[in-house]
C-alpha positions in Angstrom: 192.5 -24.3 -90.1 190.0 -23.5 -87.0 187.8 -26.0 -85.7 184.9 -25.2 -84.1 181.7 -27.4 -83.1 179.8 -28.3 -86.7 176.1 -29.1 -86.2 176.4 -32.8 -85.8 179.2 -32.4 -82.8 176.2 -30.0 -81.5 173.7 -32.5 -81.6 175.9 -35.1 -80.0 176.5 -32.7 -77.1 173.0 -31.9 -76.7 171.5 -35.6 -76.6 174.3 -38.0 -76.0 176.0 -36.4 -73.0 173.8 -37.8 -70.5 176.0 -40.3 -68.9 178.7 -37.5 -68.5 178.8 -37.3 -64.8 178.4 -33.4 -65.0 174.8 -34.0 -65.8 174.2 -36.0 -63.1 175.6 -34.4 -60.0 175.3 -31.0 -59.1 178.5 -28.5 -59.4 180.5 -31.4 -60.3 183.5 -30.3 -63.1 185.1 -33.0 -65.1 189.1 -32.7 -65.2 189.6 -33.0 -68.9 192.7 -34.9 -70.0 194.4 -35.5 -73.3 191.7 -38.6 -74.0 189.0 -36.3 -73.8 187.9 -35.0 -77.0 187.5 -31.2 -77.5 183.5 -31.7 -77.5 183.8 -33.1 -73.9 181.5 -31.4 -71.5 183.5 -30.5 -68.4 181.0 -28.3 -66.6 177.5 -27.0 -66.5 176.8 -23.6 -64.9 174.8 -23.2 -61.7 171.7 -20.8 -62.7 171.2 -21.1 -66.6 172.9 -24.7 -67.3 175.2 -23.1 -70.1 177.6 -26.0 -71.1 181.4 -25.1 -71.1 183.7 -27.7 -73.2 187.0 -28.9 -72.9 187.8 -27.2 -76.4 190.9 -26.5 -78.2 192.6 -23.1 -79.3 189.4 -22.2 -81.1 186.7 -22.7 -79.0 185.5 -23.5 -75.6 187.6 -23.3 -72.1 191.0 -24.0 -73.9 190.1 -21.3 -76.2 188.9 -18.7 -72.9 192.0 -20.2 -71.5 194.6 -19.3 -73.7 193.1 -16.2 -75.2 191.9 -14.3 -72.0 193.6 -15.9 -68.9 196.0 -13.3 -67.1 198.6 -15.9 -66.8 198.7 -16.9 -70.1 201.9 -16.3 -72.5 200.4 -17.2 -75.8 200.9 -14.8 -78.8 198.5 -14.2 -81.5 199.5 -12.9 -85.1 197.4 -11.5 -87.1 197.1 -9.6 -90.5 197.7 -5.5 -90.2 196.3 -2.8 -92.3 199.2 -2.5 -94.4 199.6 -6.6 -95.6 202.1 -7.2 -92.5 201.7 -9.2 -89.4 201.0 -7.6 -85.8 200.5 -9.3 -82.3 196.8 -9.2 -81.4 195.9 -7.6 -78.2 193.8 -10.3 -76.6 191.3 -8.7 -73.7 192.6 -10.5 -70.1 190.8 -11.3 -67.2 191.9 -10.2 -63.9 194.6 -12.4 -62.4 192.4 -13.9 -59.6 190.0 -15.2 -62.3 190.8 -19.1 -63.2 189.0 -20.9 -65.4 186.4 -22.7 -62.8 185.2 -18.9 -62.4 184.2 -19.0 -66.1 180.7 -20.2 -65.9 180.2 -18.2 -62.8 180.7 -14.9 -65.0 178.8 -16.3 -68.1 175.8 -17.1 -65.8 175.7 -13.4 -64.7 176.3 -12.2 -68.8 173.5 -14.7 -70.1 169.9 -13.0 -70.1 167.5 -12.2 -72.4 168.4 -8.4 -72.0 171.9 -9.1 -73.0 171.1 -10.9 -75.9 172.4 -8.5 -79.1 169.8 -8.8 -81.9 171.7 -7.0 -84.7 175.0 -8.7 -83.9 177.6 -7.5 -86.1 180.4 -10.6 -85.1 181.6 -11.8 -88.4 180.4 -15.3 -87.6 177.1 -13.9 -86.5 175.2 -16.8 -88.1 176.7 -19.5 -86.1 176.7 -17.8 -82.4 174.3 -15.5 -80.0 176.0 -12.5 -78.6 175.4 -11.4 -75.2 176.9 -8.5 -73.5 176.4 -7.7 -70.2 178.5 -6.0 -66.8 180.3 -8.2 -64.3 182.2 -6.5 -61.0 185.2 -7.6 -60.3 188.1 -6.0 -58.2 187.5 -2.8 -59.2 184.5 -0.5 -57.7 182.9 -0.3 -61.5 181.6 -3.2 -63.4 183.2 -4.2 -66.6 181.8 -5.2 -69.7 182.1 -8.8 -70.7 181.1 -10.6 -73.9 179.8 -14.1 -74.1 179.5 -16.0 -77.2 177.0 -19.1 -77.2 176.5 -21.5 -80.4 173.4 -20.4 -82.1 170.0 -21.2 -80.3 172.2 -23.3 -77.9 173.7 -22.6 -74.4 177.2 -24.2 -75.2 180.1 -21.3 -74.6 182.4 -21.1 -77.5 183.9 -17.4 -75.8 184.0 -15.3 -72.9 186.0 -12.1 -72.3 186.1 -8.7 -71.3 185.6 -5.7 -73.9 188.2 -3.7 -72.5 191.9 -4.8 -72.0 191.6 -3.2 -68.6 193.8 -6.0 -67.0 195.8 -6.5 -69.5 199.9 -6.4 -69.0 201.4 -3.0 -69.3 203.3 -2.2 -72.0 204.5 0.6 -74.1 201.9 2.2 -77.1 202.5 0.2 -80.1 205.3 -1.7 -79.3 205.9 -4.3 -81.8 207.5 -7.3 -79.8 206.3 -9.8 -77.7 207.3 -10.9 -74.5 208.4 -14.6 -74.4 208.8 -16.6 -71.5 211.5 -16.1 -69.0 214.2 -18.1 -68.6 217.3 -18.8 -65.9 220.5 -19.5 -67.1 223.7 -20.3 -65.5 227.1 -19.1 -67.3 230.3 -19.1 -65.5 229.0 -19.3 -62.1 226.8 -16.1 -62.8 223.4 -16.5 -62.5 221.0 -15.1 -65.3 217.4 -14.3 -65.3 216.3 -13.7 -69.1 213.5 -12.0 -70.7 212.9 -12.3 -74.1 212.0 -10.6 -76.8 210.0 -11.7 -80.4 209.0 -10.2 -83.4 206.2 -11.2 -85.5 208.3 -14.4 -87.4 208.8 -15.4 -83.7 212.6 -14.3 -84.2 214.2 -13.3 -81.2 215.2 -9.5 -81.3 215.8 -8.4 -77.6 216.8 -9.4 -74.4 216.9 -8.2 -70.8 219.9 -10.0 -69.3 219.7 -9.6 -65.2 223.3 -11.1 -64.2 223.4 -11.7 -60.6 226.5 -11.6 -58.2 225.1 -12.7 -54.7 229.1 -12.1 -52.7 228.8 -8.5 -54.1 224.8 -8.1 -53.6 224.4 -6.8 -56.9 223.2 -7.2 -60.2 223.9 -5.8 -63.6 221.1 -5.6 -66.0 222.1 -5.5 -70.3 220.1 -4.8 -73.0 220.6 -7.2 -75.9 220.2 -6.3 -79.3 220.0 -9.1 -81.7 221.0 -8.9 -85.2 217.7 -8.7 -87.8 219.4 -9.7 -91.0 220.1 -13.1 -89.2 219.5 -13.3 -85.5 222.6 -15.0 -84.8 225.1 -12.1 -83.2 224.3 -9.4 -80.4 225.3 -6.5 -79.2 224.8 -5.0 -75.3 224.0 -2.1 -73.7 224.8 -1.8 -70.1 221.4 0.1 -68.6 222.0 0.0 -64.7 223.7 -2.0 -61.8 221.5 -1.7 -58.5 221.6 -3.8 -55.5 220.6 -7.4 -55.8 216.9 -8.2 -55.7 215.8 -11.2 -53.4 212.6 -13.3 -54.2 210.8 -16.1 -52.1 211.2 -18.4 -55.0 212.2 -18.6 -58.8 208.5 -19.3 -59.4 208.1 -16.0 -57.8 210.7 -14.3 -59.9 209.2 -15.7 -63.1 205.9 -14.8 -62.7 207.4 -10.9 -61.4 209.4 -10.8 -64.6 206.9 -12.3 -66.9 204.0 -10.1 -65.5 205.5 -7.1 -64.9 205.2 -3.3 -66.3 208.3 -2.9 -68.0 207.1 -0.1 -70.4 210.3 2.0 -69.9 212.5 -0.8 -71.1 210.5 -1.4 -74.0 210.1 2.4 -74.7 213.9 2.3 -75.1 213.9 -0.7 -77.1 211.6 1.2 -79.6 214.0 3.9 -79.7 216.8 1.7 -80.4 215.1 -0.5 -83.2 213.7 2.8 -85.0 217.6 3.9 -85.0 218.4 0.4 -86.7 215.8 0.4 -88.9 216.3 3.8 -90.3 219.9 3.5 -90.6 221.1 5.6 -87.7 222.1 2.7 -85.6 224.4 0.1 -87.5 224.6 -3.2 -85.9 228.2 -3.5 -84.2 228.2 -0.4 -82.9 227.2 0.3 -79.2 
């Protein structure tokens, strides 16, 4: 069940937080911990005194970070128009935008001119919507939406109106990339990039097997059985010279966020063949 601020929570934040150091010291930001309530105020904006709470997956700082931070890997599944499920495409901030920048962006969006009077948001009775422009890395400004709890300066959400900075992926790709994993099997190092369906079952994977002594790596597409998700087939995609990274973290980030749309389109072709009976599991 969605956990937003209640009227009592809002009153508490506005009246009983004066002992919080963020209200006492200009520019102070509280590093929230698990001990803090989701309604704990962690920062106040410089220009307009906008209030950012610790929040949770439904509201506040955690909500913005999990849904709209470039580096987030969390996936959101929603109903589609046909009664099934799909992955929701959350707009992402540019990679250089960190949670500490949220209030700076919100300050630029907050103004009477940017307040949308006829707000069509499905929860318009609970939130005030502001839409303005902010200059990120590109020459032109991007539209940003700011949602505040009705009649207050408490930030509910902040996000780009377009998905300009989202991870590149194949159009209408029905699977979500999971966290990159590193394995060692039979002395061979493997980098594994998983793809999950909307039931969170593993359906495909890109396996990069490394052979340092030969200065080569072999790349395979793994196809998991859609009936029971147990066994898998594999197709060898290519061999190439070994790709070197400065650190494992650098390699993880590269494969986690790199444009793999060419392989993803191939996965869609394979999946179409399996779904329509042109390809049988067990055949390569």
